[in-house]
C-alpha positions as a Python dict, from the first residue, in 0.01 Angstrom:
ca = {
    (1, 'M'): (0, 0, 0),
    (2, 'K'): (-50, 251, -276),
    (3, 'D'): (259, 470, -287),
    (4, 'A'): (556, 331, -480),
    (5, 'R'): (803, 485, -232),
    (6, 'Q'): (640, 296, 55),
    (7, 'I'): (688, -33, -130),
    (8, 'V'): (1049, 10, -247),
    (9, 'H'): (1267, 114, 48),
    (10, 'L'): (1615, 116, -103),
    (11, 'A'): (1839, -27, -372),
    (12, 'L'): (2085, -291, -256),
    (13, 'I'): (2438, -255, -390),
    (14, 'T'): (2637, -571, -322),
    (15, 'E'): (2892, -786, -501),
    (16, 'K'): (2627, -1046, -580),
    (17, 'G'): (2399, -773, -709),
    (18, 'T'): (2671, -642, -938),
    (19, 'V'): (2722, -987, -1090),
    (20, 'L'): (2346, -1032, -1139),
    (21, 'R'): (2320, -688, -1301),
    (22, 'E'): (2606, -751, -1545),
    (23, 'K'): (2514, -1108, -1645),
    (24, 'F'): (2135, -1124, -1621),
    (25, 'N'): (2009, -761, -1612),
    (26, 'Q'): (1871, -815, -1259),
    (27, 'Y'): (1856, -553, -983),
    (28, 'L'): (1820, -594, -605),
    (29, 'F'): (1589, -387, -386),
    (30, 'Q'): (1482, -394, -23),
    (31, 'V'): (1103, -378, -23),
    (32, 'H'): (818, -365, 229),
    (33, 'P'): (773, -710, 390),
    (34, 'R'): (402, -727, 302),
    (35, 'A'): (441, -616, -63),
    (36, 'N'): (361, -877, -327),
    (37, 'K'): (526, -928, -666),
    (38, 'I'): (260, -735, -859),
    (39, 'E'): (291, -431, -631),
    (40, 'I'): (672, -445, -653),
    (41, 'K'): (660, -459, -1033),
    (42, 'K'): (425, -159, -1056),
    (43, 'A'): (635, 38, -805),
    (44, 'I'): (962, -21, -996),
    (45, 'E'): (797, 77, -1325),
    (46, 'T'): (659, 392, -1159),
    (47, 'I'): (985, 503, -995),
    (48, 'F'): (1217, 419, -1287),
    (49, 'P'): (1129, 447, -1659),
    (50, 'V'): (1180, 73, -1728),
    (51, 'K'): (975, -238, -1810),
    (52, 'V'): (999, -529, -1566),
    (53, 'A'): (1007, -885, -1700),
    (54, 'S'): (985, -1072, -1367),
    (55, 'V'): (1016, -1035, -991),
    (56, 'R'): (1151, -1285, -739),
    (57, 'T'): (1133, -1227, -364),
    (58, 'Q'): (1316, -1353, -57),
    (59, 'N'): (1210, -1310, 306),
    (60, 'H'): (1493, -1261, 556),
    (61, 'D'): (1446, -1314, 928),
    (62, 'G'): (1610, -1068, 1164),
    (63, 'K'): (1930, -1183, 1329),
    (64, 'A'): (1941, -1241, 1703),
    (65, 'K'): (2170, -985, 1863),
    (66, 'R'): (2304, -952, 2215),
    (67, 'Q'): (2463, -659, 2397),
    (68, 'G'): (2575, -774, 2739),
    (69, 'A'): (2270, -889, 2934),
    (70, 'F'): (2025, -750, 2678),
    (71, 'A'): (1906, -974, 2397),
    (72, 'G'): (1700, -872, 2096),
    (73, 'R'): (1642, -920, 1726),
    (74, 'R'): (1693, -713, 1418),
    (75, 'S'): (1391, -645, 1200),
    (76, 'K'): (1263, -886, 937),
    (77, 'W'): (1300, -764, 579),
    (78, 'K'): (1225, -864, 220),
    (79, 'K'): (1453, -860, -83),
    (80, 'A'): (1323, -832, -440),
    (81, 'I'): (1527, -946, -741),
    (82, 'V'): (1386, -758, -1040),
    (83, 'T'): (1464, -873, -1394),
    (84, 'L'): (1430, -604, -1659),
    (85, 'K'): (1334, -661, -2020),
    (86, 'E'): (1608, -677, -2285),
    (87, 'G'): (1773, -342, -2351),
    (88, 'Q'): (1645, -179, -2029),
    (89, 'S'): (1867, -52, -1748),
    (90, 'I'): (1843, 167, -1438),
    (91, 'D'): (2076, 468, -1451),
    (92, 'L'): (2115, 475, -1072),
    (93, 'F'): (2331, 161, -1088),
    (94, 'E'): (2520, 248, -1407),
    (95, 'S'): (2678, 561, -1254),
    (96, 'L'): (2854, 364, -978),
}
């Protein structure tokens, strides 16, 4: 995976994410399931003009869903919690 836009899918805006952003300068992103922490860090620094201090990741299994007689699963996905260095922020989240 070379392209930063293929690694970082979207920014997650949740209540928990808002608390993490205000208290600890941490931001939540949905990322490609096979991306590692180094690739995520480089992608965030490429997309946004910020310096990343650390990256934590969480793998989420897809939920089992049922519609009548048909059963299936939602897709697996990965969440990245990105901590920025002191004094850094991402303007995308500040305008909300």
